[in-house]
N, C-alpha and C positions, 0 to 999 in steps of 0.2 A: 686825540685818542680818547674814546668814549669808555664808559665803565666796563663794558664787555671785553674790549680790547685789553684793558688794564688787568682784568681778571685772568684773561688767557696768557698775559705776559707773566703774572705771578705764578701760574701753573707751569709755565715754561721754566721759569726760575727754580722752581721747586723740583722739577724733574732733573735738572742738572745737579742738584744737591743730592738727589737719591742716587744718581749714577756715580758719585764719589764714595758711596758706601762700600767698604771692602766686602768682596764676595765670601770671605770666611766669617763675616760677622753674623751672629744669629740675630734676626729682627724680631722684637717683641711687638706683636700686633693686638690692640685691644679695640673692641667695638661694642656698640650698643645691642641690647638683647631684642629690639623690636625688628619688624620686617625690613625697615630701611637699614638698620645697623647690620643685620645679617647679610642683606644684598650687598652692602658696601664691603664687609669683610670677605665675602665671596670673590667680588671683583678684585680686590687687593691680592687675595691668595692666588687668583689666576695669573695676575702680574708676577708675583713672587715665584710661582712655580715656572712660569715661561722663562724668567731670568735666572733659574737655578739657585734660588736663595734659600737659606735655611731659616725657619721662623718658628714662633710658638705663639699660640693664639688664646686669647681669653675674651669672653663675651660677658658683660657686666650690665647690670640693671641701672647703676648710677656710678659715675666716676667721683667717688667720695674721697676726702682726704685720707681716710683709712685705706681705700684701695690703692691709692698713689703711693702711700707710705710702703705698703706691701710690695709694689711694683719696684720701688727704689731699693728695696733689700735684695732684689733678685740680681743674678750676675749678667745683666744685659747692658750694653752700651747704646743700643739704638732702639727707639720706641716709635711706633706709628699708631696714632689714634684716629679712628674713622667713625663718623657720625656722633662724636662724642668729644668733649674737651674744651669748647669754646667758653663755656661757663666757669671753668676752674684753671684758667691759664696762669693765674698768679701762684696757685699752688703747684702747677706742673713745673713752672720756672724754679720754684724754691726746692721741691723735693727731687726733682731729676736734673738739678744744676750739674753741668759737665757732661751730660748724655746728649746724644744726637736725637732730637725729637721732631717729629713731623705731627701735625694736627690738620686732618682733612675733614672739614665739617661745614655745616650749613646752619647751625643754630646761632642765636643772638651771642654777641661777644661782651664779656664782662671786664675787659682790660683794654688799655690803649698801648701797653708796653709788652711786646711779645719776646723780648731778649733774643736768644739765639734760637728760638723755636722757628722751624719752618712751618709757617701758618698759612693755610689756604682756606678762605671763607669769603663767600660772595658779599656778605654784609660789609666788608672792608671797602667796597665801592658802591655801596647804596643799593645793591641788588638784593631783593627780598628772598633770602634762603628759605623762609617759611612756606612760600608759594611757588617760587620759580625753579628750584633745583633742590634735590634731596641729598642727603649724606652719600648715598650710592651714586648719585649723579656727579658729585664733586670727585669722589674716588674714581669714577669712570673717566672723567675729562683728564684726571691726572695720569691714570694707568694706561689710557690709550695714547697719551702723549709721550709716555715712555716707550710703549710698544704697541704699534698700531693694530697688531693682530688681536688685542684686547677688544677691539670694536665689535668682534663677535659676540661679546657679552653686553651689549648695549641694552638688550631686553631685560637683563637683571637690574640696571639701573632704573628702567621704566617701572619695573615691579616695585622697587624701593620707593619711587615718587608716589606710586598709587598707594602703597602701604602708609605713607606719611600724609595722605588726604590732599595731595597737590593736584589730583586730576579733577576737572570740573567739566565734563563733556568735552575734554580737550586740555592742552597744557599751554603754559606761558613759554616764553622764548627758549630759555636754556633746556628745560625738559623736553620741549618740542624738537630741538635739534638732535637731542639723543634719540628721541622716537624716530625721527627720520632715518638715522643710522640703522636702528633695529629693523626697520621695515625694508631698507636697501639691503640688509644682510639676510633678509628672509626669516628673521628671528620672531618678529610680531607681525600680525596682520589685523588691521583695524576695520571692523564691520559695523554697520548700523543695526542696531537690535535693542531688544529689552535689557535695560540696565537693572537687572534683578540678579541678586547673588545666588548661585548654585545651579545655573543653567546647565553645566556640564555633568553635575554629580547627583543632584537631588531629585526625587520624584517631583513632578509639576505641582501636585497639590501641597506637597510640603514646602516648596519654594514660596508658594503664595501664602501658606499659613504663616511661615517665619519672616515675611517681607514686612520689614518695618521703615526701609528706606527706598522707595516711598511707602507710606502707610496706605494700605487699601481698605477702605471702611467696609465692614460686614465680612471681610476676608481675612486680614491680618490677625493673627491670633486665635484663629478657629479652624480647625481641621475639616469639620463638618461644613463650615462656611465656604471654605475653599473648594471643597468637592462639589457643593451645591451650585457654586458660581460657574465651574467649568461646564456642568450640565446645562445651566442656563444659557451660555453663550455658544452651546453646541459642540463642545469638545469632550470627547470620551477619555476619562481620566486613565483608563487602562488599555493596554494593547494585549489582548489575550489575559494571561495571568500576571503580566508584568506592568508596573505603574509606568507611565509615560514621563519623560523628562522634556525640558524645552527643546533640547537638541533633536529630539525625535519628532517634533511637530513639522507638518508640511507648511508651504507658504500660506495657504488659505487659513489654516488653524493659527498661525502666528498673527495674522491680520485680525482674526476673531478675539484672540486674547488681548492684543493691543487695545482694540476698540473697546473692549469689555472693561479693562482696567481704567482707561480714560473716563469712561462713563461713569464708573464708580467713584471717580475722583473729580467730578465736575465742579465741586464746591471748593476745591483747592486752588491756590493761586496759579500754579502751573501743572495742570492735570496731565500734560503730555510730556513731563520731564522724566517719564519712564523709559523714554526712547532716546537713544544716543549711542556714543562710541562704546564699542566692546572690544577688548583687546585680547586676541587669541594668539597663543604660542603655537604655530603649525607643526613644530618638530615634537611637540608633547603628545602623548596618546590621547584619543578622543574619549571624553567622558571621564577623564582623570581630573584630580584636584590641582594639577599643574597645568592644564591646558588653557584655562582662563586666567589672565594676569591678576584679577581681583581675587579669585580663589587661592592663587598661588601665595599672595600676601598673607591670607589666613593661615595657610600651611606654616609659613615661616613665623608668624606670631605664636602659633601653636607650639612649635619647636622652641622658641626663645623663652616663652613664659612658662614651659614646663621644664626648663633646664637641659634641653636636648638641642642646643643651638647648632651642634656639630651636624646633626641630621639636616637641618635647614641649609647649611653651607653646602653639604654634600648634594642635596637636591638642586641647588643654584648651579653647581659645577657639573651636574648631568650624571652623577654616579647613581647607577640604577638600583643597586642593593640599598644603599643609604636613603635614596628617595623613597623606597618602599617602607623604610622604617620611619621616615618623616610622615608619610601618609597615614601610617598606623597611629602616629601621635595625635592625629586629628580627633580620634575617638575619645582620647582621654582629655583633650582640650575642651571637647563639647560637654563632657561630664562636669568638668570644672565650671564652665560657663553656666550649665544648669544649675549646679550647686550654688553658685553666686546669685542668680536670679531667684532661686527659691528662697534662700536666705532673705534677700531683699523683700520679696512678696509676703514672707511670713513675719518681717519685722518693721514694715513700712510705717507703722503707727506706734512704734516703740520708742524708748528713750534715746536708742542709738541712731535714729534718723530725725534730723531737725528740718522742719519745713518752715523756711523763712518766707519773706515777701518776695516772691518770684525767684527764690533759689532754694536748693536742697543740700544739706550736708549729711553724708552717708558715712558713719563710723562703723566699719565691718569688724574692727578689732582683730580677733584671730580667727574669724568665721569664714573668711575668704582669703585665698592666697595673696600675698602682697604683689605678686607679678601679674595678677588677674584684676586688680582693682581698677586699672585704667580701662581694661576691656569691659568691665561692667559699667563705668561711668560712660564709655562711648555707646553702648548698646541702649542704655537709658536715655541718653541725650538725644538719640535718633527716634525713640519710640513715641507714640501718641499720647503715653501717659504723663509726659512732661510738658505738654503744650503751654501751661501758664508759667512755666519757670524759664528763667534766663540762664542760670548756671546749675551744673550738677557737679558737685565736689565729693569725691569719695576718698576713703582712708582705710588702710589695712596694716596690721603689725606684722613685721618680719621677725626672724628668730634672733637677730642681733641687737635687739633693744630700741630699734628705730621704727618709725611709722611711715609707710610710703603713702603719698598723696597725689591725686589726679584731678585736673580740672578741665571741664568741658563745657561748651555752650550748647544751647538748644535751638530750635526754630531756625536753622540755617543762618545762623548769625556769625559764620566764619568770616574773618576779614574785618568785622566791625569793632571787635575788642581785641586787645593784645592780652592774651591769657597769661603769657609769661611775666608781663609787668605787674599784672594783678596778683599772681602768686608771690612775686618777689615783694610786693607791697604787704602781703599778709605776713610773710615771714621775717620782715625787716627787724622786728624787735625780739626775735626769738634766737637765742644763741645756738651755735653749732648746726643750724639749718642750711640746706642746700636747696637750690632750685634748678631747673632745667626745662627744656622743651622749646616751644616757639608760639606764634601768634594763635594758632588754632588748637593746640593741645599742649598743655603744661603740667608740671608736676613738681614735687618737692619731697625731701626726706627730712624729718625732725626726729628728735629723740622722744620715744614714747611718753615719757613723764612730762612732756610739754604738750600733750594733746589738748588739754583743757584751755590752755592759754592760746594756743593755735585756733581752736574752735571759736572762742569769744571774739578773736581779731577777725576771723573769716566772716562771722556774722555781720560785723559793722562794715567791713570793706566790701563784700558781696552785695550787702543791702544797698550801699551807696551806689555802686554801679548798675545795679539792676533797676533803680529808680531813675537813672538819667533819661531824660525826654528822648534823646537820640535813639535809643533801642527800645523804646516804649511801644 
């Protein structure tokens, strides 16, 4: 029996435990606030609805000891944690002792003793949960094992995987198996096309202007440069009074656009990596933010980070009214991103931003929402502004006396470094600190009065890893 068979056997055992829960029991569901966590919650809610279960849902930024203490004080006997929990197993065991607890997750595990917890995680069998399956994917495998009709929601698990950066012009084994189900069910269509964000919703020149992954020299970051580029390659940016979108282009115009972008990127290592798999949801409206799976993940992140996770869950479940509320949240999310980027640009040479040798530490304090600090780190890590750096570490203060920290790598270093281990090393000597995440994206929460100690340690640890020859 190989690792995958053992993982499937674990899921089968977990489903039997789930079926033992009394139908009168109210289930307490807790999930993470990012796109993967919201997708995971939506798949679990679909199962609970199908199974006529009563439940109460919370979406959290971090499963801290304080959050667990609050949950322990509530009158529930059954808890399900999705896309969260693996890093605090010992706290869950202690604080929810005597309760029926399920943890369905894909993050790294911080314990070898799970007690009576029904624990489903691919890392138990050496399967890389950071790259091969998302939290939503783990929940999907569990939920569809309980109720095969949940397979109709395979596309939501794929969205979760894309949101967790597990798609690299295709998927590894477990995610790919889920993708095949989504395709068979007619919920996803994979096409070869331009891997540029905003093809369904944004004017073509704006898509090019804001394109940082990949970066297009002379075009990215410049509206006039983008418009001029379109004229140079023979594409009229407007159709009458309306700006054209990528989805409006005919086959000949697409060829011109692809060739033009590749020519602009000839000095890059892979100038043609702008082409590849695009994941379309055929049951969603054309030119909607829910039509392209990559755009759907941004919609879910917007909802989660603005405290409107219920809108994201509703969008996943196909509720039309709630989906419209989710789409409206995108504008507010864009404003917060602009605010964060403006603050960074105005302060990049201030004392709040430390430029080390091949790393940068950004301390936004209370100038950026703590739920947005990871988004800022991700955007900067993909931008051409950080080409000489290895690490982007960002921090922002929340209202509860804590500071939220996010760590990302630049220059397509995903998979070379284990960011979760690096964050753990930085916080190891700091009391009451908690970490989470995985290989490609990690974070932590520390008490705000420990910021100075954290920053000094981070300078040493990041400096050490940044200078290692293997990533030079």
